[in-house]
C-alpha positions in Angstrom: 122.4 241.3 111.9 123.2 237.7 112.4 120.3 237.5 114.8 118.0 238.7 112.0 119.4 236.0 109.7 118.9 233.4 112.3 115.4 234.7 112.6 114.9 234.6 108.9 116.3 231.2 108.5 114.1 229.9 111.2 111.2 231.5 109.6 112.1 230.1 106.3 112.7 226.7 107.6 109.5 226.7 109.6 107.4 227.9 106.7 108.8 225.1 104.5 107.8 222.5 107.1 104.4 224.1 107.5 103.8 223.9 103.8 104.8 220.2 103.8 102.5 219.7 106.8 99.6 221.6 105.2 99.9 219.7 101.9 100.0 216.3 103.7 97.1 217.4 106.0 95.1 218.5 102.9 95.7 215.1 101.3 94.6 213.3 104.5 91.6 215.5 104.8 90.6 215.0 101.1 91.0 211.2 101.5 88.9 211.3 104.6 86.3 213.4 102.9 86.2 211.0 99.9 85.8 208.0 102.3 83.0 209.7 104.2 81.3 210.6 100.9 81.4 206.9 99.9 79.9 205.9 103.2 77.2 208.5 102.8 76.4 207.2 99.3 76.3 203.6 100.6 74.0 204.6 103.5 71.8 206.5 101.1 71.4 203.4 98.9 70.7 201.2 101.9 68.2 203.7 103.2 66.4 203.7 99.9 66.3 199.9 99.9 64.9 199.9 103.4 62.3 202.5 102.6 61.1 200.5 99.6 61.0 197.4 101.8 58.9 199.2 104.4 56.5 200.5 101.8 56.1 196.9 100.4 55.5 195.5 103.9 52.9 198.3 104.6 51.1 197.4 101.4 51.1 193.8 102.5 49.7 194.7 105.9 47.0 196.8 104.3 46.1 193.9 102.0 45.9 191.5 105.0 43.7 193.9 106.8 41.3 194.1 103.8 41.1 190.4 103.5 40.5 190.0 107.3 37.7 192.6 107.1 36.1 190.7 104.2 36.3 187.4 106.1 34.7 189.0 109.1 31.9 190.3 107.0 31.5 186.9 105.4 31.2 185.1 108.8 28.6 187.6 110.0 30.6 189.8 112.2 33.2 189.5 114.9 30.7 188.4 117.5 30.1 185.1 115.6 33.9 184.6 115.3 34.4 185.2 119.0 31.6 182.8 119.8 33.1 180.1 117.6 36.6 180.6 119.2 35.0 180.5 122.6 33.1 177.3 121.9 36.1 175.6 120.2 38.2 176.4 123.3 35.5 175.0 125.6 35.2 171.9 123.4 38.9 171.3 123.6 38.8 171.6 127.4 35.9 169.2 127.7 37.6 166.7 125.4 40.7 166.8 127.7 38.5 166.2 130.7 36.8 163.3 129.0 40.2 161.7 128.1 41.3 162.0 131.8 38.1 160.3 133.0 38.4 157.6 130.4 41.9 156.8 131.6 40.6 156.7 135.2 37.8 154.3 134.2 40.2 152.0 132.3 42.5 151.8 135.3 39.6 151.0 137.6 38.2 148.4 135.1 41.6 146.7 135.0 41.8 146.6 138.8 38.3 145.2 139.1 39.1 142.5 136.4 42.2 141.5 138.3 40.4 141.2 141.6 37.5 139.2 140.1 39.7 136.8 138.1 42.0 136.1 140.9 39.2 134.6 142.9 39.0 131.3 140.9 36.4 128.8 142.1 37.5 125.3 142.7 35.3 122.8 141.0 32.7 121.1 143.3 33.2 117.4 143.8 30.7 115.3 142.0 29.2 112.4 143.8 29.5 109.2 141.9 26.2 107.9 140.6 24.9 104.8 142.3 24.0 103.1 139.0 25.9 104.5 136.1 23.9 105.1 133.1 25.6 105.6 129.7 23.6 108.8 128.9 24.1 110.3 132.4 27.8 109.6 132.2 28.1 111.4 128.9 26.1 114.4 130.1 28.2 114.7 133.3 31.4 114.2 131.3 30.5 117.1 129.0 29.6 119.4 131.9 32.8 118.6 133.7 34.8 119.2 130.5 33.1 122.6 130.1 33.7 123.6 133.7 37.4 122.5 133.4 38.0 124.5 130.3 36.4 127.7 131.8 38.5 127.3 134.9 41.6 126.9 132.8 40.7 130.1 130.9 40.2 132.0 134.1 43.5 130.7 135.5 45.4 131.7 132.4 43.9 135.2 132.3 44.7 135.7 136.0 48.3 134.6 135.4 48.6 136.9 132.4 47.4 140.0 134.3 49.1 139.3 137.6 
C-alpha cells in the first residue's frame, strides 16, 4: 500500500509541477504571440507604405514616358533625334582633333621662332665716307640707329625664349 501512496505522491507532485510548467509555457507562448503580432502589424504598415511609394514612382515613370513621347513627336521623330546625337558626337570628336592639331602647330611655331631668332645678324661695317656731308651723316646715323634697335630687340627676344 505504501507503494501506491508513493505512486500517488509522485503523481501528485509531478502533476503540480506540470501545471506550473504549463502555465509558465502558456505565458511565454502568449507573450511570443503578442510580439509576433506586433511585428506583423509593423511589417504590414511598412508594406503599405512601400506599395504606395511604388505606385507613386510608377505614375512618375508613366508621366516621364508621356513627356518623352511628346518631345519625340515635337522633334519630328526618333530618327531626327538620333541624327542630332550622332552629329553632336562627331562634332565633339572633331573639335578634340582640332585642339590637338592646334597644340602641335603652336609647339612647332615656338620652335621655329626660337631657331630663327637665335640666328642674329651682326651689323655690317660701314665704310667711312671720304668727304663727310652733313646730310649723308644724318641719314647714315638714322639707319644705323634703326638697325641697332632692331638687333637689340631680336637679342632680347632670343634671350627671353632661350
